[in-house]
C-alpha positions as CSV (number, residue, x, y, z in Angstrom):
1,M,77.4,-33.1,256.8
2,T,76.7,-34.4,260.6
3,I,77.8,-32.0,263.7
4,S,79.8,-35.4,264.5
5,Y,81.9,-35.5,261.2
6,L,82.6,-31.6,261.8
7,I,83.8,-32.1,265.4
8,S,85.1,-35.6,266.6
9,Q,83.9,-36.3,270.4
10,Q,87.5,-36.9,270.8
11,N,89.0,-33.9,269.3
12,L,86.3,-31.7,271.0
13,D,87.3,-33.2,274.5
14,E,91.1,-32.8,273.7
15,Q,90.9,-29.4,272.9
16,I,88.5,-28.1,275.9
17,N,90.7,-29.8,278.4
18,E,93.9,-28.4,276.9
19,V,92.6,-25.1,276.6
20,F,91.6,-25.0,280.2
21,G,94.0,-27.0,282.0
22,E,96.8,-25.5,280.5
23,A,95.3,-21.7,280.8
24,T,93.8,-21.6,284.1
25,S,95.9,-24.6,286.0
26,W,97.7,-21.6,288.1
27,F,94.0,-20.5,289.2
28,V,92.7,-23.6,289.9
29,D,95.8,-24.7,292.0
30,A,95.7,-21.7,294.1
31,I,92.2,-21.7,295.0
32,L,91.8,-25.2,296.0
33,A,94.8,-25.1,297.8
34,Q,95.1,-27.4,300.3
35,I,95.8,-27.0,304.5
36,P,96.9,-30.5,305.5
37,I,95.5,-31.9,308.3
38,T,97.2,-35.4,308.2
39,D,100.0,-36.5,305.9
40,T,97.7,-37.5,303.5
41,V,94.3,-35.5,304.3
42,G,94.0,-31.7,303.5
43,I,91.0,-29.1,303.1
44,P,90.9,-26.2,300.6
45,W,91.5,-23.2,302.4
46,V,88.5,-21.8,301.1
47,L,85.8,-24.5,302.3
48,L,87.7,-23.9,305.6
49,V,87.0,-20.2,305.3
50,L,83.2,-21.1,304.7
51,L,82.9,-23.5,307.4
52,M,84.6,-20.8,310.1
53,G,82.2,-18.2,308.4
54,A,79.4,-20.1,308.8
55,I,80.0,-20.9,312.2
56,Y,80.8,-17.1,313.3
57,F,77.2,-15.8,312.3
58,T,75.5,-18.5,313.8
59,V,77.5,-17.3,317.3
60,Y,77.0,-13.4,315.9
61,F,73.3,-13.8,315.2
62,R,72.7,-16.1,318.4
63,F,71.8,-19.1,316.3
64,V,69.2,-17.3,314.1
65,N,69.1,-20.4,312.3
66,I,67.3,-22.2,314.6
67,R,65.8,-20.0,317.0
68,S,63.7,-18.2,313.4
69,F,63.2,-21.3,311.9
70,F,59.4,-21.4,312.3
71,T,59.1,-17.6,311.9
72,A,60.6,-18.4,308.3
73,I,58.1,-20.9,307.6
74,Q,55.2,-18.4,308.5
75,V,56.8,-15.8,306.2
76,V,57.1,-18.0,303.5
77,R,53.4,-18.9,303.9
78,G,52.2,-15.6,304.2
79,K,51.4,-15.2,307.8
80,Y,52.9,-11.3,307.6
81,D,52.1,-10.2,304.5
82,S,50.3,-7.3,305.8
83,L,53.1,-5.3,307.3
84,E,54.5,-5.0,303.3
85,K,51.5,-2.7,302.9
86,S,53.1,0.4,304.4
87,N,56.2,2.3,303.6
88,T,58.4,4.0,305.3
89,E,61.1,7.2,304.5
90,E,63.8,5.1,305.7
91,D,62.7,2.2,303.3
92,N,62.6,4.6,300.3
93,E,66.3,5.6,300.7
94,T,67.4,2.1,301.1
95,N,65.4,0.7,298.1
96,T,63.5,-1.8,299.9
97,T,60.3,-1.1,299.0
98,T,57.8,-3.5,298.3
99,K,58.6,-3.1,294.8
100,G,60.0,-6.5,293.6
101,E,59.4,-8.9,290.9
102,V,58.6,-12.3,292.7
103,S,57.1,-13.6,296.2
104,H,58.7,-15.0,299.1
105,F,58.1,-18.4,297.7
106,Q,58.9,-18.0,294.3
107,A,62.6,-16.5,295.4
108,L,63.1,-19.6,297.5
109,T,61.8,-21.9,294.9
110,T,64.1,-19.9,292.6
111,A,67.0,-20.1,294.9
112,V,66.3,-23.6,296.0
113,S,66.5,-24.7,292.4
114,A,69.9,-23.4,291.7
115,T,70.9,-25.6,295.1
116,V,69.5,-29.0,294.9
117,G,71.1,-30.7,291.9
118,L,73.6,-33.1,291.2
119,G,75.2,-32.4,294.4
120,N,72.3,-33.9,296.7
121,I,72.4,-37.1,294.4
122,A,76.3,-37.5,293.2
123,G,78.1,-35.7,295.9
124,V,76.0,-37.8,298.8
125,A,77.6,-41.1,297.6
126,I,81.1,-39.7,296.9
127,A,81.0,-38.2,300.3
128,L,80.1,-42.0,301.7
129,S,82.8,-43.6,299.6
130,I,85.4,-41.7,301.6
131,G,84.2,-41.2,305.1
132,G,81.2,-44.2,305.6
133,P,77.8,-43.9,307.4
134,G,79.3,-40.8,309.5
135,A,79.6,-38.4,306.9
136,T,76.1,-37.9,306.9
137,L,76.3,-36.3,310.4
138,W,78.6,-33.5,309.6
139,M,76.7,-32.9,306.5
140,V,74.0,-32.3,309.0
141,L,76.1,-30.4,311.2
142,I,77.1,-28.4,307.8
143,G,73.7,-27.6,306.3
144,I,72.3,-26.3,309.8
145,L,75.5,-23.8,310.0
146,G,75.1,-22.8,306.3
147,M,71.9,-21.5,307.4
148,S,73.5,-18.1,309.0
149,S,75.3,-17.8,306.3
150,K,72.1,-17.6,304.0
151,F,70.3,-15.5,306.1
152,V,73.0,-12.9,306.4
153,E,73.9,-12.2,302.7
154,C,70.3,-12.9,301.3
155,T,69.4,-10.2,303.8
156,L,72.4,-8.1,302.6
157,G,70.9,-8.6,299.0
158,V,67.5,-7.0,299.9
159,R,68.9,-4.3,301.6
160,Y,71.1,-3.1,298.6
161,R,69.1,-3.9,295.5
162,E,69.0,-1.5,292.7
163,I,65.2,-1.4,291.2
164,D,65.0,0.3,287.5
165,S,62.3,2.3,286.4
166,E,60.8,-0.7,284.2
167,G,60.8,-2.9,288.0
168,K,63.8,-4.9,287.0
169,V,65.8,-5.7,290.3
170,Y,69.4,-5.6,290.2
171,G,70.5,-7.0,293.5
172,G,73.5,-9.4,295.1
173,P,76.6,-9.3,296.3
174,M,78.0,-7.1,293.9
175,Y,75.6,-4.4,295.1
176,Y,76.2,-5.1,298.2
177,L,79.7,-5.1,298.0
178,S,80.1,-1.6,296.2
179,K,76.9,0.1,297.9
180,G,77.5,-1.5,301.4
181,L,81.0,-0.6,301.7
182,G,81.0,2.5,299.8
183,E,78.7,3.2,303.1
184,K,81.7,2.5,305.5
185,G,84.4,4.8,303.7
186,Y,85.8,1.9,301.3
187,A,84.0,2.7,297.7
188,K,87.0,1.8,295.8
189,F,87.6,-1.4,297.6
190,G,84.2,-2.2,297.5
191,K,84.0,-1.8,294.0
192,V,87.1,-4.1,293.0
193,L,85.5,-6.5,295.3
194,A,82.3,-6.3,293.4
195,V,83.8,-6.8,290.3
196,L,86.0,-9.7,291.2
197,F,82.7,-11.2,292.3
198,S,80.8,-10.7,289.1
199,I,83.7,-12.1,287.0
200,M,83.7,-15.3,289.1
201,C,80.3,-15.4,289.1
202,V,80.1,-15.4,285.4
203,G,82.6,-18.2,284.8
204,G,80.9,-20.3,287.7
205,S,77.5,-20.2,285.5
206,F,78.8,-21.2,282.3
207,G,80.7,-24.1,284.3
208,G,79.2,-25.4,287.3
209,G,75.9,-23.8,286.6
210,N,75.8,-25.4,283.3
211,M,77.9,-27.5,281.5
212,F,78.9,-29.7,284.9
213,Q,74.7,-29.9,285.5
214,I,74.0,-31.2,281.8
215,N,76.7,-33.6,281.1
216,Q,76.4,-35.5,284.1
217,A,72.3,-35.5,283.2
218,F,73.0,-36.9,279.9
219,K,75.4,-39.6,281.7
220,L,72.4,-40.8,283.3
221,F,70.1,-40.3,280.7
222,E,72.9,-42.4,278.8
223,H,72.7,-45.0,281.7
224,V,69.4,-45.7,281.8
225,V,67.3,-45.1,279.3
226,L,69.7,-45.8,275.8
227,P,70.8,-49.2,274.6
228,Q,74.0,-50.9,276.0
229,H,76.9,-50.5,273.2
230,V,75.2,-47.9,271.6
231,S,77.4,-45.0,269.8
232,V,75.6,-42.1,272.3
233,Q,77.5,-39.2,270.3
234,G,74.9,-38.0,268.2
235,Y,72.6,-38.7,271.0
236,A,74.7,-36.0,273.3
237,W,74.5,-33.4,270.6
238,V,71.1,-33.9,270.1
239,F,70.1,-34.1,273.6
240,G,72.0,-30.9,274.5
241,L,70.4,-29.2,272.4
242,I,67.0,-29.7,273.3
243,M,67.9,-28.8,276.7
244,A,69.7,-25.5,275.3
245,I,66.4,-24.6,273.4
246,L,64.2,-25.3,276.4
247,V,66.7,-23.5,278.9
248,G,66.2,-20.0,276.4
249,V,62.8,-20.3,276.3
250,V,62.8,-20.0,279.8
251,I,65.6,-17.4,280.3
252,I,64.4,-15.1,277.9
253,G,61.5,-13.9,279.8
254,G,63.8,-13.0,283.0
255,I,63.8,-13.7,286.8
256,K,59.2,-13.7,286.2
257,K,59.3,-16.3,283.6
258,I,62.1,-18.2,285.9
259,A,60.5,-18.0,289.0
260,S,56.8,-19.3,287.4
261,V,58.6,-22.2,286.4
262,T,61.0,-22.8,289.5
263,D,58.0,-22.7,291.6
264,K,56.2,-25.7,289.5
265,I,59.1,-27.6,289.4
266,V,61.1,-27.4,292.4
267,P,58.0,-28.9,294.8
268,F,57.3,-31.5,292.0
269,M,61.1,-32.5,291.8
270,V,62.0,-32.3,295.2
271,V,58.2,-34.3,296.2
272,T,59.1,-36.8,293.5
273,Y,62.7,-37.7,294.5
274,I,61.6,-37.9,298.3
275,I,58.6,-40.3,297.9
276,A,60.6,-42.5,295.9
277,V,63.4,-42.8,298.5
278,L,60.6,-43.1,301.3
279,I,59.5,-45.7,299.4
280,V,63.1,-47.5,299.4
281,L,63.2,-46.7,303.1
282,I,59.8,-48.0,304.0
283,L,60.7,-51.6,302.4
284,N,64.0,-51.3,304.2
285,S,62.6,-50.2,307.2
286,S,64.1,-52.8,309.6
287,A,67.3,-51.7,308.5
288,I,67.1,-48.3,309.2
289,P,68.1,-48.1,313.6
290,N,71.5,-49.8,312.3
291,A,71.4,-47.5,309.9
292,F,71.1,-44.6,312.3
293,I,73.8,-45.9,314.8
294,A,76.2,-46.7,311.9
295,I,75.4,-43.2,311.5
296,W,76.6,-41.7,314.9
297,D,79.2,-44.5,315.7
298,G,81.2,-43.4,312.2
299,A,80.8,-40.0,312.9
300,F,82.7,-40.0,315.6
301,N,85.8,-42.0,314.5
302,S,88.7,-40.7,312.7
303,E,87.2,-42.1,309.1
304,G,83.8,-40.7,310.4
305,I,85.0,-36.8,310.9
306,V,87.8,-37.4,308.3
307,G,85.6,-38.4,305.4
308,G,82.9,-36.2,306.3
309,F,85.1,-33.1,306.2
310,V,86.8,-34.3,302.9
311,G,84.3,-36.0,301.4
312,V,81.0,-33.1,302.0
313,L,83.6,-30.5,302.3
314,I,85.8,-31.1,299.4
315,Q,84.2,-33.9,297.0
316,G,80.7,-33.6,297.2
317,L,80.9,-29.5,297.6
318,R,83.3,-29.3,294.5
319,R,81.6,-31.9,292.4
320,G,78.0,-30.0,293.6
321,A,79.3,-26.6,293.6
322,F,78.6,-26.5,297.0
323,S,75.2,-28.2,297.2
324,N,73.6,-24.8,299.4
325,E,76.1,-22.8,298.2
326,A,76.0,-20.9,301.4
327,G,78.6,-18.0,301.8
328,I,78.9,-18.1,298.3
329,G,76.9,-15.1,297.4
330,S,74.8,-17.1,294.8
331,S,71.4,-17.4,296.1
332,S,71.1,-13.3,297.3
333,I,70.8,-12.8,293.6
334,A,67.6,-14.8,293.1
335,H,66.3,-13.6,296.8
336,S,66.8,-9.7,295.9
337,A,64.0,-9.6,293.6
338,V,61.2,-10.4,296.0
339,K,58.7,-8.1,296.7
340,T,59.2,-7.2,300.3
341,Q,60.1,-3.8,302.4
342,F,61.9,-5.8,304.9
343,P,65.4,-6.9,304.0
344,A,65.4,-9.8,306.8
345,S,61.9,-11.1,305.9
346,E,63.9,-12.9,302.9
347,G,66.8,-13.4,304.7
348,L,64.8,-15.7,307.5
349,V,63.4,-17.2,304.2
350,A,66.8,-18.0,303.0
351,L,67.9,-20.0,306.0
352,L,65.5,-23.1,305.1
353,E,67.0,-23.1,301.8
354,P,70.0,-25.2,303.1
355,F,67.8,-27.1,305.1
356,I,65.8,-28.3,302.2
357,D,68.8,-28.8,300.4
358,T,71.2,-30.7,302.7
359,V,69.6,-31.7,306.3
360,V,66.3,-33.3,304.1
361,V,67.4,-34.2,300.7
362,C,71.0,-35.1,301.4
363,T,70.5,-37.1,304.4
364,M,67.5,-39.1,302.7
365,T,69.8,-39.6,300.0
366,A,72.5,-41.1,302.4
367,L,69.9,-43.5,304.0
368,V,69.1,-44.9,301.0
369,L,72.5,-45.5,300.2
370,I,73.5,-47.0,303.3
371,I,70.5,-49.5,303.6
372,T,71.1,-50.5,300.6
373,G,74.7,-51.6,300.7
374,Q,75.5,-49.8,297.6
375,I,78.4,-47.6,299.3
376,D,82.3,-49.0,299.3
377,T,84.0,-47.5,301.8
378,G,87.4,-46.2,301.1
379,V,86.8,-46.6,297.8
380,E,86.6,-43.1,295.7
381,I,84.5,-42.5,292.9
382,N,83.8,-40.0,291.1
383,S,80.2,-38.1,290.2
384,E,79.2,-40.3,287.3
385,R,79.7,-43.3,289.9
386,G,77.7,-41.6,292.4
387,V,74.7,-41.1,290.2
388,L,74.6,-44.6,289.2
389,L,75.2,-45.7,292.6
390,T,72.1,-43.6,294.0
391,A,70.0,-44.8,290.8
392,S,71.2,-48.6,292.1
393,A,70.2,-48.1,295.7
394,L,66.6,-46.8,294.0
395,E,66.4,-49.7,292.2
396,S,66.7,-52.3,295.3
397,G,63.6,-50.7,296.1
398,I,61.1,-50.3,292.8
399,S,63.1,-52.0,289.3
400,W,61.7,-48.8,287.1
401,F,62.7,-46.5,289.6
402,P,66.0,-45.6,288.1
403,Y,63.5,-44.3,285.3
404,L,61.9,-42.1,287.7
405,L,65.7,-41.1,289.3
406,T,66.5,-40.1,285.3
407,I,63.1,-37.7,285.5
408,A,64.0,-36.2,288.6
409,V,67.9,-35.7,287.4
410,L,66.9,-33.9,284.4
411,L,64.4,-31.5,286.2
412,F,67.7,-31.0,288.8
413,A,69.9,-30.3,286.2
414,F,67.3,-28.1,284.0
415,S,66.1,-26.1,287.3
416,S,70.0,-25.2,288.4
417,M,70.8,-24.3,284.5
418,I,68.0,-21.4,284.0
419,S,68.4,-20.6,288.1
420,W,72.4,-20.0,287.4
421,S,71.5,-18.3,284.5
422,Y,70.1,-15.5,286.2
423,Y,73.0,-15.4,288.5
424,G,75.4,-15.6,285.4
425,Y,73.1,-12.7,283.7
426,Q,72.8,-9.9,286.7
427,S,76.8,-10.4,286.8
428,W,77.1,-9.7,283.2
429,S,74.8,-7.1,283.4
430,Y,77.0,-5.2,286.0
431,L,80.3,-5.7,284.2
432,F,79.1,-5.1,280.7
433,G,75.6,-2.6,281.9
434,R,71.9,-3.2,281.6
435,G,70.3,-3.5,278.0
436,K,68.5,-6.0,275.8
437,R,71.7,-6.4,273.5
438,T,73.9,-7.3,276.4
439,E,71.2,-9.4,277.8
440,Y,70.7,-11.2,274.5
441,I,74.7,-12.0,274.1
442,Y,75.0,-13.6,277.4
443,K,71.7,-15.9,276.9
444,F,72.8,-16.9,274.0
445,I,76.8,-17.9,274.6
446,F,74.9,-19.6,278.0
447,C,73.0,-22.1,275.5
448,C,75.6,-23.0,273.3
449,F,77.8,-23.9,276.5
450,T,74.6,-26.1,277.1
451,V,75.4,-28.0,274.1
452,I,78.6,-28.2,274.3
453,G,78.5,-29.3,278.4
454,A,76.1,-32.1,277.0
455,A,79.0,-33.9,274.5
456,A,82.4,-33.3,275.9
457,T,84.5,-34.7,278.7
458,L,84.6,-32.1,281.1
459,D,87.8,-32.6,283.4
460,A,90.0,-29.7,283.2
461,V,86.3,-27.5,282.7
462,T,85.1,-28.6,285.9
463,D,87.8,-28.3,288.0
464,F,87.9,-24.8,286.3
465,S,84.2,-23.9,287.2
466,D,84.8,-25.2,290.9
467,A,87.6,-23.0,291.6
468,M,85.1,-20.0,290.2
469,V,82.5,-20.6,291.8
470,F,84.3,-21.1,295.2
471,A,86.3,-17.8,294.2
472,M,83.2,-16.0,294.4
473,M,83.5,-16.8,298.4
474,V,86.6,-14.6,298.9
475,P,85.1,-11.4,298.1
476,N,81.7,-12.2,299.4
477,M,82.6,-13.1,303.1
478,I,84.7,-10.0,303.4
479,G,80.9,-7.9,302.4
480,L,79.2,-10.4,304.8
481,F,82.0,-9.9,308.0
482,L,81.9,-6.1,307.7
483,L,78.3,-5.4,307.2
484,S,77.3,-7.9,309.9
485,P,75.8,-5.2,311.8
486,K,73.3,-3.4,309.0
487,V,71.6,-7.3,308.7
488,S,71.7,-7.2,312.9
489,Q,69.7,-3.6,312.2
490,E,67.4,-5.2,309.7
491,L,66.3,-8.3,311.6
492,K,65.7,-6.3,315.1
493,K,63.3,-4.0,312.1
494,Y,61.5,-6.8,311.1
495,K,61.3,-8.8,314.5
496,S,60.0,-5.5,316.0
497,S,57.4,-5.3,313.4
498,I,56.1,-8.7,313.1
499,T,55.6,-8.3,317.6
500,N,53.8,-4.8,316.9
501,M,51.5,-6.7,314.4
502,L,50.8,-9.3,317.1
503,K,49.3,-7.1,320.1
């Protein structure tokens, strides 16, 4: 008796969407409620807060995203590793010793693996379809500003992390909210915010970090690989089961295993995707100047401005779970596991993340879509159509490039899933305690959602998971604002250590 017999595709879709749609519509409506800009255009208030927060942190830290960019690269390269050999009394008091589980590079690739995903492919196409080429400039600007938010939250993640007797690291917003606000006399308030963040993160890991990723990956696989007019129902279950097994094998090993996979997958998938895009750009090099002119001109007319914000901040970010997740707080969970005694060192490493994700990968995707003429401005599209448009753009360069994109998307989805499983588990353990039983329960549920995600149509689930991810911003941003002075202290301390080393 087959799975397709036991559970029909149509009934599964209807049941999932009905349950999520009815039970959570109030929550989705509240989180994604829009502030009107014009009679027909609005921005969800949570996205506006993320943008304003990014601007605030950029100014507060005197453009750390630009001034410290090359320092961040040097940290990843290991130039300042000698600083980690000393331990001070202050370091021991704040749990920021060189104990940790991964290197700076592995922490970066783990976090990048969660952010570089389908938002960079489908989300960009959606943004351009609404706002035209000009949306690209606003995308880049938002990515640059987001680097500052990422610096703040990842510095705090290391500053307030906990390390158990076995050397396992537990960190992220739930810890700097409870411990950091506790230091300021707001212990109960911090605890409430930490619990709220953890609940939202667990939900986001099952939805946007898992079901959405596998679902969209299968859509492209179906389009490019499977024969036309073939029934895909059985293939979807098999695809989901295979991915669930692969994900399970990796995540059982914890952050060290995840990092050992992502530090190989992430460079490969990003470089592979960039090479494919570069080849298309080279083949169409004569059109590149006109593309940049179109981006610049379009960014300063009403279509570009409205489209940039609506397309990137609403459609692109919702469908890609906020492509760089700056201000959401999720990445600080991965960065907390780094081996360092200087929290600001990892904060600097983290600011490279939005640059790679948004400024480089998203911009290159936008250029390919523009010069190949795949975007029909003013026609709103969904995520599935966005992925297929990017595939068509690459196919215009070399006929077999869609197969290459399929491999890249599968790697994007896989890497995002294993990283989000770690985020979800860290939050799960904060809520329900640490231990093997608690860990395996979460990871089993996560893998079950992987199978379901591949086979179902997830309209209501996608809206719900988007809302859960965006809701993580609320407690996180409160903590970032209140704890900014701590980050400033850590940055001065690290910069002073670098200066002394170079003398």
